[in-house]
C-alpha positions in Angstrom: 0.0 0.0 0.0 1.4 3.4 -0.9 2.0 6.1 1.7 -0.8 8.2 0.2 -3.3 5.3 0.7 -2.1 4.7 4.2 -2.5 8.5 5.0 -6.0 8.4 3.5 -6.9 5.4 5.6 -5.4 7.0 8.7 -7.4 10.2 8.2 -10.6 8.1 7.9 -9.6 6.1 11.0 -8.9 9.2 13.0 -12.3 10.7 12.1 -14.0 7.5 13.3 -12.0 7.5 16.5 -13.1 11.0 17.4 -16.7 9.8 17.5 -15.8 6.9 19.7 -13.7 9.1 22.0 -16.6 11.6 22.4 -18.6 8.7 23.9 -15.9 6.7 25.6 -13.0 9.1 26.7 -9.5 7.6 26.7 -7.5 7.3 29.9 -5.5 10.4 30.9 -1.8 10.7 30.6 -1.4 8.3 27.7 1.1 9.0 24.9 -0.4 11.6 22.5 0.0 9.2 19.5 -2.4 6.2 19.8 -1.6 4.3 16.6 1.6 3.7 14.6 1.8 2.9 10.9 4.4 2.6 8.2 4.3 6.4 8.0 6.1 6.6 11.4 9.1 4.7 10.1 9.0 5.7 6.4 12.5 7.3 6.7 14.0 4.2 8.4 16.1 2.1 6.1 16.8 -1.5 6.8 20.5 -0.7 7.0 19.7 1.1 10.3 17.9 -2.0 11.6 20.3 -4.5 10.1 20.9 -8.1 11.0 21.8 -9.7 14.4 25.5 -9.8 14.9 26.2 -7.2 12.2 26.7 -3.4 12.4 24.9 -1.3 13.8 23.8 -4.2 16.0 20.3 -2.9 16.6 19.0 -6.5 16.6 21.7 -7.9 18.9 25.4 -8.5 19.1 25.3 -12.3 18.3 24.1 -13.8 15.0 21.9 -16.5 16.7 21.4 -14.8 20.1 19.6 -17.3 22.5 19.1 -20.0 19.9 22.6 -21.2 20.7 22.7 -20.6 24.4 20.7 -18.5 26.9 21.9 -15.4 28.5 24.0 -15.8 31.6 21.6 -16.1 34.5 23.3 -14.2 37.3 21.8 -13.8 40.8 23.0 -10.8 42.8 23.9 -12.0 46.3 26.0 -11.2 49.2 25.2 -10.5 52.8 26.6 -11.0 56.3 29.9 -12.9 56.3 31.9 -14.4 53.5 31.0 -17.9 54.9 27.2 -17.1 54.8 27.5 -15.6 51.3 29.5 -18.7 50.1 26.6 -20.9 51.2 24.1 -18.8 49.1 26.4 -18.8 46.1 26.7 -22.6 46.1 23.0 -22.9 46.6 22.4 -20.7 43.5 24.9 -22.7 41.4 23.2 -25.9 42.4 19.8 -24.3 41.5 20.9 -23.6 38.0 22.4 -20.1 38.1 25.2 -19.8 35.5 27.0 -16.8 36.9 27.5 -15.1 40.3 27.0 -11.5 41.0 28.6 -10.2 44.2 27.1 -7.6 46.5 29.5 -6.0 49.0 28.5 -4.1 52.1 28.8 -0.4 52.3 32.2 -0.2 54.2 33.7 -2.4 51.5 32.2 -0.3 48.8 33.9 2.9 50.2 37.2 1.2 51.1 37.0 0.8 54.9 37.7 -2.3 57.0 35.0 -3.7 59.2 36.9 -2.6 62.4 36.9 1.1 61.3 34.7 3.3 63.4 32.9 4.5 60.3 31.8 0.9 59.5 30.0 0.4 62.8 26.4 -0.8 62.3 26.9 -1.4 58.5 29.0 -4.5 58.4 27.4 -7.2 56.3 24.1 -5.3 56.0 23.6 -4.6 52.3 26.2 -7.1 51.0 29.1 -9.2 52.2 32.0 -7.8 54.2 35.4 -8.3 52.5 38.4 -7.0 54.5 41.2 -9.0 53.0 42.2 -12.0 50.8 41.3 -14.2 53.8 37.6 -13.2 53.3 37.8 -13.6 49.6 39.2 -17.2 50.0 36.2 -18.1 52.2 33.7 -16.3 49.8 34.8 -18.6 46.9 35.5 -21.8 48.8 34.6 -24.9 46.8 33.7 -22.7 43.8 35.9 -23.3 40.8 36.9 -19.9 39.5 38.1 -21.5 36.2 34.5 -22.5 35.5 32.2 -19.8 37.0 31.7 -16.3 35.6 31.7 -13.7 38.4 30.4 -10.1 38.4 31.4 -7.8 41.2 29.4 -4.7 41.9 32.3 -2.6 43.1 33.6 0.8 41.9 36.0 3.0 43.9 38.0 0.1 45.3 37.5 -2.2 42.2 41.2 -2.6 41.7 41.6 -4.1 45.1 38.7 -6.5 44.9 39.9 -7.6 41.4 43.4 -8.2 42.8 41.9 -10.3 45.6 39.9 -12.4 43.0 43.0 -13.0 41.0 44.9 -14.0 44.1 42.2 -16.5 45.1 42.3 -18.0 41.6 46.1 -18.4 41.9 45.6 -20.3 45.1 43.1 -22.5 43.3 45.6 -23.1 40.5 43.6 -21.1 38.0 45.7 -18.8 35.8 44.6 -15.2 35.5 44.2 -15.5 31.7 41.4 -18.1 32.3 39.3 -15.9 34.6 35.9 -14.7 33.3 33.7 -12.1 34.8 33.2 -8.4 35.2 34.0 -5.6 37.7 31.6 -2.6 37.6 34.5 -0.2 38.0 32.3 2.7 36.8 33.2 5.7 39.0 31.6 8.5 36.9 28.1 7.3 37.7 29.0 7.3 41.4 29.6 11.0 41.2 26.4 11.5 39.2 23.9 9.2 40.8 25.0 6.8 43.5 27.6 8.3 45.8 30.1 5.4 46.7 33.2 7.3 45.6 36.5 7.7 47.4 39.0 9.6 45.4 38.7 12.7 43.1 37.9 12.1 39.4 41.5 12.3 38.0 43.1 9.5 40.2 39.9 7.5 39.9 40.2 7.6 36.1 43.9 6.6 36.5 42.9 3.5 38.4 40.3 2.6 35.8 42.8 2.9 32.9 45.4 1.0 34.9 42.9 -1.9 35.1 42.2 -1.7 31.4 45.9 -1.9 30.6 46.7 -4.6 33.1 43.8 -6.9 32.1 44.4 -6.5 28.4 47.8 -8.2 29.0 47.1 -10.5 31.9 43.4 -11.1 32.3 42.2 -10.9 28.7 38.8 -12.6 29.2 37.8 -10.3 32.0 35.3 -7.4 31.4 37.2 -4.5 32.9 34.3 -2.2 33.3 30.5 -2.4 33.4 29.4 1.1 32.4 26.3 1.5 34.4 23.0 3.1 33.4 21.3 1.0 36.1 22.0 3.3 38.9 21.3 6.4 36.8 17.8 4.9 36.1 17.4 4.0 39.8 18.1 7.6 40.7 15.1 8.6 38.5 16.3 9.2 34.9 14.2 8.5 31.8 15.1 5.7 29.4 16.7 8.1 27.0 18.8 9.7 29.8 19.9 6.3 31.0 21.6 5.4 27.7 22.7 9.0 26.9 24.5 9.6 30.3 25.9 6.1 30.4 27.3 6.2 26.9 28.7 9.7 27.6 30.6 8.1 30.5 31.8 5.3 28.2 33.1 8.0 25.8 35.0 9.6 28.7 36.6 6.2 29.7 37.7 5.6 26.1 39.2 9.0 25.9 41.1 8.5 29.1 42.4 5.1 28.0 43.6 6.5 24.7 45.3 9.4 26.4 47.1 6.8 28.6 48.5 5.2 25.5 46.0 2.4 24.8 44.6 1.8 21.3 40.8 1.6 21.1 40.8 -1.9 19.7 43.0 -3.1 22.5 40.5 -2.6 25.2 37.0 -1.7 23.7 36.1 -5.3 23.2 36.2 -5.9 27.0 33.9 -2.9 27.8 30.4 -3.9 28.9 27.3 -2.0 29.9 24.7 -2.4 32.7 21.1 -1.5 31.9 18.0 -1.3 34.1 14.9 -3.3 33.0 12.1 -1.0 33.9 8.3 -1.4 33.9 7.3 -0.1 30.4 8.1 -3.3 28.4 8.1 -1.9 24.9 10.0 1.3 25.8 12.6 -0.9 27.4 13.0 -3.1 24.3 13.4 0.0 22.2 16.0 1.3 24.7 18.1 -1.8 24.4 17.9 -1.6 20.6 18.7 2.1 20.4 21.6 1.8 22.8 23.4 -0.7 20.7 23.0 1.5 17.6 24.3 4.6 19.4 27.4 2.8 20.8 28.2 1.2 17.5 28.2 4.6 15.8 30.3 6.2 18.6 32.9 3.5 18.3 33.0 3.5 14.5 32.7 7.2 13.7 34.2 8.9 16.8 36.9 6.5 17.8 37.5 4.8 14.4 37.4 1.3 15.9 38.1 -1.4 13.3 37.3 -4.6 15.2 33.6 -5.6 15.1 33.8 -6.6 18.8 34.9 -3.1 19.7 31.6 -1.8 18.3 29.3 -4.3 20.1 27.5 -3.0 23.1 27.3 -6.0 25.4 25.0 -5.6 28.3 24.2 -7.1 31.7 20.7 -6.2 32.9 19.1 -6.1 36.3 15.4 -5.7 36.9 14.4 -2.4 38.5 14.9 -2.3 42.2 13.2 1.1 42.5 10.0 -0.3 41.1 9.7 -2.9 43.8 7.0 -2.0 46.4 6.8 -2.8 50.1 3.1 -2.9 49.7 1.7 -6.2 48.4 5.2 -7.6 47.8 4.0 -10.6 45.8 3.0 -8.1 43.1 6.7 -7.7 42.6 6.9 -11.2 41.1 4.7 -10.1 38.2 6.7 -6.9 37.8 10.0 -8.8 37.6 8.6 -11.3 35.1 7.6 -8.4 32.8 11.0 -6.7 33.2 12.6 -10.0 32.5 10.6 -10.4 29.3 11.7 -6.8 28.3 15.4 -7.6 28.8 15.2 -10.8 26.8 13.3 -9.3 23.9 15.8 -6.4 24.1 18.7 -8.8 23.7 20.6 -8.8 27.0 23.8 -10.9 27.5 23.2 -11.6 31.2 20.5 -10.9 33.7 19.8 -10.6 37.4 16.2 -10.8 38.6 15.3 -9.0 41.8 13.4 -10.8 44.5 9.9 -10.0 45.7 10.9 -8.9 49.2 13.8 -6.6 48.5 11.8 -3.5 49.2 11.6 -4.8 52.8 14.9 -6.6 53.5 17.6 -8.8 52.0 15.9 -11.6 50.0 15.2 -15.0 51.5 16.3 -18.2 49.8 12.6 -18.8 48.8 12.4 -15.4 47.2 15.7 -15.8 45.4 14.5 -19.1 44.0 11.3 -17.6 42.6 13.5 -14.8 41.0 15.8 -17.4 39.4 12.9 -19.6 38.2 11.4 -16.5 36.6 14.4 -16.3 34.3 14.3 -20.1 33.6 10.5 -20.0 32.8 11.0 -17.1 30.4 14.0 -18.9 28.8 12.4 -22.3 28.5 8.6 -21.8 28.3 7.7 -18.4 27.0 9.1 -18.7 23.4 10.7 -15.2 23.7 14.1 -16.7 23.4 13.3 -18.8 20.3 13.6 -16.1 17.7 15.9 -13.1 17.4 14.7 -9.6 18.1 11.0 -10.7 17.9 9.6 -7.1 17.9 11.6 -5.9 15.0 9.4 -4.4 12.3 6.8 -3.3 14.7 5.8 0.2 13.7 5.7 1.3 17.3 8.9 -0.4 18.4 10.9 0.9 15.4 9.5 4.4 15.9 10.2 4.3 19.6 13.8 3.0 19.0 14.4 6.0 16.6 12.9 8.4 19.1 15.0 7.2 22.0 18.1 7.2 19.8 17.5 10.8 18.7 16.9 12.0 22.3 20.1 10.2 23.4 22.1 11.9 20.7 20.7 15.3 21.9 22.0 14.7 25.4 25.4 13.3 24.2 25.9 16.4 22.0 25.0 18.7 24.9 27.5 16.9 27.1 30.1 17.3 24.4 29.4 21.0 24.3 29.9 21.2 28.1 33.3 19.5 27.7 32.5 15.8 28.3 31.0 13.7 31.0 33.5 14.7 33.7 32.9 18.4 33.1 29.1 17.8 32.9 29.2 16.0 36.3 31.4 18.7 37.9 29.0 21.4 36.7 26.0 19.5 38.0 24.3 19.2 34.6 23.7 15.4 34.6 22.7 15.4 38.3 20.1 18.2 37.6 18.6 16.3 34.6 18.2 13.2 36.7 16.7 15.0 39.6 14.2 16.8 37.4 13.0 13.5 35.9 12.8 11.8 39.3 10.8 14.7 40.7 8.3 14.5 37.8 7.9 10.8 38.3 7.2 11.2 42.0 4.7 14.0 41.4 2.9 11.9 38.9 2.7 9.0 41.4 1.5 11.3 44.2 -1.1 13.0 42.0 -2.4 9.6 40.7 -1.4 10.5 37.1 0.8 7.4 37.2 -0.7 4.2 38.8 1.5 2.0 41.0 -0.7 -1.0 41.8 -1.0 -1.4 45.6 0.6 1.9 46.3 -1.7 4.7 45.0 -4.4 2.4 43.7 -5.9 -1.0 44.5 -4.6 -0.8 48.1 -5.6 -3.4 50.7 -5.2 -3.8 54.5 -2.0 -5.9 55.1 -0.5 -7.6 58.0 3.1 -6.8 58.9 5.6 -8.9 56.8 7.0 -12.0 58.3 10.0 -14.2 57.8 12.3 -11.4 56.5 16.0 -11.9 56.4 17.8 -9.6 58.9 21.6 -9.3 59.5 22.3 -9.3 63.2 24.7 -6.8 64.8 26.8 -9.8 66.1 28.0 -10.3 62.5 30.0 -7.1 62.7 31.5 -8.1 66.0 32.5 -11.5 64.7 34.0 -10.0 61.5 36.2 -7.7 63.5 37.4 -10.6 65.6 38.4 -12.5 62.5 40.1 -9.5 61.1 42.2 -9.0 64.3 43.1 -12.7 64.2 44.2 -12.5 60.6 46.4 -9.4 61.3 48.1 -11.2 64.2 49.0 -14.2 62.0 50.2 -12.5 58.8 53.7 -11.3 58.0 53.3 -7.6 59.1 56.8 -6.6 57.9 55.8 -7.8 54.4 52.5 -5.9 54.6 54.3 -2.7 55.6 56.8 -3.1 52.8 54.1 -3.7 50.2 52.2 -0.6 51.3 55.3 1.5 51.2 55.9 0.3 47.6 52.3 1.0 46.7 52.6 4.6 48.1 55.6 5.2 45.9 53.8 3.9 42.9 50.8 6.1 43.6 53.2 9.1 43.6 54.5 8.2 40.1 51.7 9.1 37.6 53.2 6.9 34.9 53.2 3.7 37.1 50.5 1.1 36.7 49.2 0.4 40.2 47.6 -3.0 39.6 50.8 -5.1 40.2 51.5 -3.2 43.4 48.0 -3.7 44.7 48.2 -7.4 43.8 51.4 -7.7 45.8 49.8 -6.0 48.8 46.8 -8.3 48.6 48.9 -11.5 48.4 50.5 -10.7 51.8 47.1 -10.0 53.3 47.2 -6.2 53.4 43.6 -5.2 54.0 41.2 -3.3 51.8 41.2 -0.4 54.3 45.0 -0.3 54.5 45.4 -0.3 50.7 42.7 2.4 50.2 44.2 4.3 53.1 47.5 4.6 51.3 45.7 5.8 48.1 43.6 8.3 50.2 46.8 9.7 51.6 48.3 10.3 48.1 45.1 11.1 46.1 42.9 12.7 48.7 39.1 12.2 49.0 36.4 13.6 46.7 33.9 16.1 48.2 30.8 16.8 46.0 30.3 20.5 45.1 27.3 20.6 42.8 26.4 23.9 41.1 22.8 23.6 40.0 
């Protein structure tokens, strides 16, 4: 049918709709456009959509996607002590998880040992406490690091936790070049959206590029950064802002690595991204598709990458924690299932599904099992994994993919004008955009313009929740006792020498810090001691946002 005939038919349809709407008004706050036709994608060529595994990767980064093997089913876990978390990890592996995703407690995330006064009351609460190699050995006891893929959600002290992981593998007899996994290692989004930073931006960027360089030579199968839009979305951004601000961060990391002397094709293939799977299923699918296309163009046109792998946006996904509700928590099972479907139809490479009770407490084993089974049911029973990019060609999805891509480019171009992601963060631009979007969302919920089932509509009287997993304060006491015993047993002269060596390396801007951190870890220098040395040389970051 010609565009003229489609337009004539559309005009006729719209005229008929007006009569219906006058009798049966449509719901408020819906998208202005109710119907999509070929006219909405008439300027979209098939080259822009393409084929799976081929530039610009709109339809996925692998030629056969899940027809060969499913995405990696990661379950984010970590709480209390290393021994308790180890039990949960082995339970997940026995239940069919194909990758681990480690959550660390707040003191670990900001580089303090459990016996530091600042850690009091927080040890083991939101993740596992890791003070030294001794804890990491317990965390991965009876888990073959040569076979499992491990993701670690750690940023400011990522270099130290990675060094501990490498050292545990050495003790297991697994060579570093055989290790597979990811460290988040994305400090820019910490300044913009999350807050677990330690050092100022410049030394933080140095640590990141040191990891890029070290792993390209010694740990080649490791993903050296997971550039995270997840936390940007959790802070309240829109879908377009999530991919725009995250890709702008990715551009900054690439520029820093090139400035440090690396070639784009030497490290870009090990960059990965971390997306949020939010509630609006079709918008999320379009977001995944648009993000791959934007990144491919950035790598090819801005950085002149030549290897196809350098242009592929590979993504880990987590369902939206901010969309979980404390009210009627079983509703969260349905939300997570829909978010899982969105991530799969969007073409994720790995996925973590949140548990129904996480708005209330750390998840119980039963809740974690339901979350894992959600992925397995989508994989094996839904049919969504049987064909590649099943929504391609949908007038709405293609138009929405184009719209999100265009909005993302507007933000990226604006950030370029400001001077890049670091400058945009320093000037408060990215933070302000996220805050404005978060405020609008909350106002829509409070006014009832946006319905959250069980929260502002369809409420019921509920009994207080039972059987929640709580971390007792005694965990912190016991962790401090173990730390003191470890310090008494180790070779403290060797620790002191390794920290002196690390300090000298920190003072030499041309020195890669990873080998020095690894040496300190091997003699059981603690996370707090290592980060303390870097704090002494680099200083600490204090946020000064000019809005």
